[in-house]
N, C-alpha and C positions, 0 to 999 in steps of 0.2 A: 841634327840641329839645323840643317838646311831647310827642313820642312817646318821648323818652328817659326811661324809667321809673326807671332807676338814678339819673340826675341829679335828677329831680323828687322822688322819694321821699326822697333824702338831704337836699335843701333843705327839704322839707316838715317832716321830723322835726326838723331843726336849728332851724327857725323856731319851730315849736310849743314846743320846749324853751326857746328864748331869750326869747320874748315874755312879758312880765308885764302884768297889767291896768294900763291907763293909759299904756302905752308909746306914744311917738311914733316912727314909723318912716319912713325914707327908703329907697325902692327905686330905686337908681341904675342907669340903663340898663334900664328896666323891661320893654321889649319889649311883649308883649301883656298883661302884668300878672299873670302867674300867681303870682309870689312875693309881690306885694302882696295878692292874694287869700288866700294862705296866712297872711300876717301879720294881716290883718283878722279872718279866721276864728279865729285863735289868741287874739284878744282885744285887739289893738292899738286904741288910742283913735282915732288918726289915722295915715293912711299917705299919704305923698307919693310918687307914682309918676312918675319923671322919665324921659321918653323923647323923644329929639330927632327921630326920624323920623315918617313918616306912620302908623306902627304905633300911635302914641298914640291915634288915632281908634278903632282896633280895641279898644285897651285900655279906653277909655271905654265902648264898647258891651258888652264882657264884664263890666266892673264893674257896669254898670247891670243886666244880665241876671241877675247873681248877687245883686242886692239890697244892694250894698255901697257905692253912690254917696254915702251920707251919711258914710262914714268913709275912703274912698279918693279922693284928688284927683289926677287925671292932668294932668301939666304937660308940654306939648310944648316942650321947650327943651333946651339942652346942659347936662350936669351941671356943667361948670366955671363956667357963668354963671348958673345957676338962682338965683332969688330966693325963699327960703322965709320964711314969716311967723314961724318959731320954730326953735330948735335941736331936734335929734332925739336920742333915746335909743339907737337902733340904726340902722346903715346895713347893708342887705342889697344884694348885687349879684352877679350871675353874670357876672363880667368875664373868665372863664377861656377861654383858648385851649387848644390841644392840649398846650402846655407851660406853661400859666398865663399868662405875660406876653406871648405872641406876637401877641395882637390889639391891643396898645398901648392898653389901657384902664385900666391901673393908675394912671398919673399923673393922669388926670382924676378918678378915684375918690378919690385921696388929696387932691386939691385941694378937693373938696366935703367930705371928712372934716375938713380943717383949718378950713373955714368954718362947718360946722353941727353937728358931733358934740359933744355935751355932754361935759364932763369926767367921766371914768369911764364913758362910753358904750361900746358894743360894735360890732364889725365882724364881718360874716358873709359870706365865710369869715374866719377869724382868721389863718391861716397857710397858705402854699402853697409847696411844694418841687417843683422840677423835677429829673427823674432821667434818667440815661443808662446804657446798657449796650451792649456789642458783641453781635451776634447772627448766627446762621445764618438766612438768609431765602431760601427757594426763589424767591420772586417777584423779588427783587433779582438773584439768580443768573441767572434766566431772561432778565431784561432785559439784563444784561451780555452774555450769549451772543447775544441777538437783535441788538443794535447792533454787536457785534463780528463777526458772521457775514454771510451773504448771504441774508436771509429773502426768500422768493418769487423767488430768483435775482437780487435787487437789492442792490447794494453801498450800505449805509447807514452805512458807517464814519465819514462826515463828521459824523454826529449824535453819535457816541460821546464826543468831548471835551466836549460840552455836558451830556450825560446826568448825570454825577456831581454837577452843581451843582443838581439838582432835588430839593428837599426834599418828599417825598411822604407821604401818609397810607398806613398799612399796607394792602396790597392784600387781605389776608385776616387773620382773627383770629390773633394771635400768642400763644403760650403761654410760660410761664416756662422750659420746656425749650429754647426757642430761645436763651436767654442763654448766652454763653460766658464770663462773668465776673460777679462780684458787682456789682450796680448801684451807681452812685455819684451823690450829689446834685450837681447843677450849682450850685444856690443855694437859699436859703430866705428867704422874705419874710414878716415879721410885719406884717400889714396895719395894725395899730393904731399902730405906731411907726415904720414906714419913712418917711423924709423924702421928700417929693414930688420933690425935686431928683434923688435917686438913681434914681427911677423913670423919669426922662427920659434917663438915660445908658444906653449899651450894657450889657447883662448879659453877663458874661464868666466862663468857667470853664476851668481847666487840670486835666485828670484823667489818671490812669494806671490801666490795667486789667491784671491778670495773668490770662491765658487759663487757664481751669480744665481744659480737656481738648482733645485733638486734634479739630479740626473745620474746616469751611469758614467762614471769616470773610467775610461779605457786606456788612454795613452796621452802622450804629449805630441804636439805637432810643431815643426820648425820650418821656416822659410826665410827668404831674404827680400829686401827692398833696395834696389840700386838706383841712385841718382846719376843720370847720364849727362846732366848739364842742361841749362836753359829750361829748367822745369820739366824735363822729360824723365820719366821713371819707368823701371822695369821691375816686376815682382812676380813671384810664384805663390802668393798668399792664397789661402783658402777663399774661394769665391771669386778670385781674379780670373781673367781669361787663361785657359789652360796653356801650359808650356811643357817642353820636354823634361823640365826638372821635376814636375809634380811637387810634392813636399816630403820631408822625412817624418815618419811616425815612429815614436819610441814607445813600445808597449810597457805597461805597468803590471807587475805581477799581482798587486793587490786590487786590481780593477773591480769596480762594483759601485753600488749606490753611494752618493755623497749628498749631504744636506746643503742648503744655501748658507753662505756665510762662513763655512769652514775654510781654513787656510791650507793650501797645498804649498809646501816648501820644496824647491828644486835646486840642486847643484848640477851644473853641466860643464863639461870640458871637451873641447875639440883639440886633439893633440897631433901636431904635424909629425909624420912618420916618413914614409917613402915618397919619392917623386910622384905627384899625382894622387896621394893618398894620405888620409888622416885616420887615427883611432878616435873613438868617441866614448865618453863615460858619463853616466848620469845617475843621480841618487834622488829619491823623492820620499816624502812622508806626508800623511794627512793629519793635520792638527798636531796632537801630542803623541801620535802613534809611532810605530817603529819605522826606521829608515829601510828602504830597499835600495840595493846598489847594483848597477849594471855597467857592463863594459864590453864593447865590441870585440876586445881581445879575448874574451871568455867564451864567445860563440863558437860552436862547432863549424 
């Protein structure tokens, strides 16, 4: 993530815009502390960098090397149980997975928000939307052919029933030309007002896509768009500057040619599970055809 210039520049600009002299800042899930450094250099009076893993020791070293130990306090603890000496003006947190919520970090973030954010305080990011679209993807088509054939003269067809349950990152950069219909939002979360109870429930969406042109339908693609404040956005959408997130690609078992105007119906759920992890399930059908159902819990 430190090498992801798109991510880091967007957060740096947003933090520099949001910080006012005298601000008290919480960096929730601070990692090695780069966002805390941005906040302190932008003029924050105090920054509490909360990181529950051993990376906190690295963050302390980086903070000291950059001469900011007098304003950044690194706390190795869980953000849900952290004890701060004061409320904060701004909470910054890079809690985003490939579709925003899929690393199951939103509920812990909202818990610390409810405990320590001042009335009228700010959250960064402010708003995150997950998106989906049907696509033509040569990598998915190649995998479907691989498992359905006899590569190396070996019958691997027993693998094929498990393959469509695997939610994978895009194998190569995807462009907007891959999209077969207008993207649709799965959900939008306003981080300042979303109740923590809702962040613990499965995130669900029901969508319909009208295929825009005759093409091979191979899979569904998912990404996020994050509003960081002051008009600054961060996205991993197809065609956008590359980030470490890439996009999620959901293979479709019935992949093949589709005519323009046909309707693709999709049901999707992102289900919070373990810390840092969610299960995902999706169902799809073309027109009045049969449903196909997939679930990452069914993958080998």
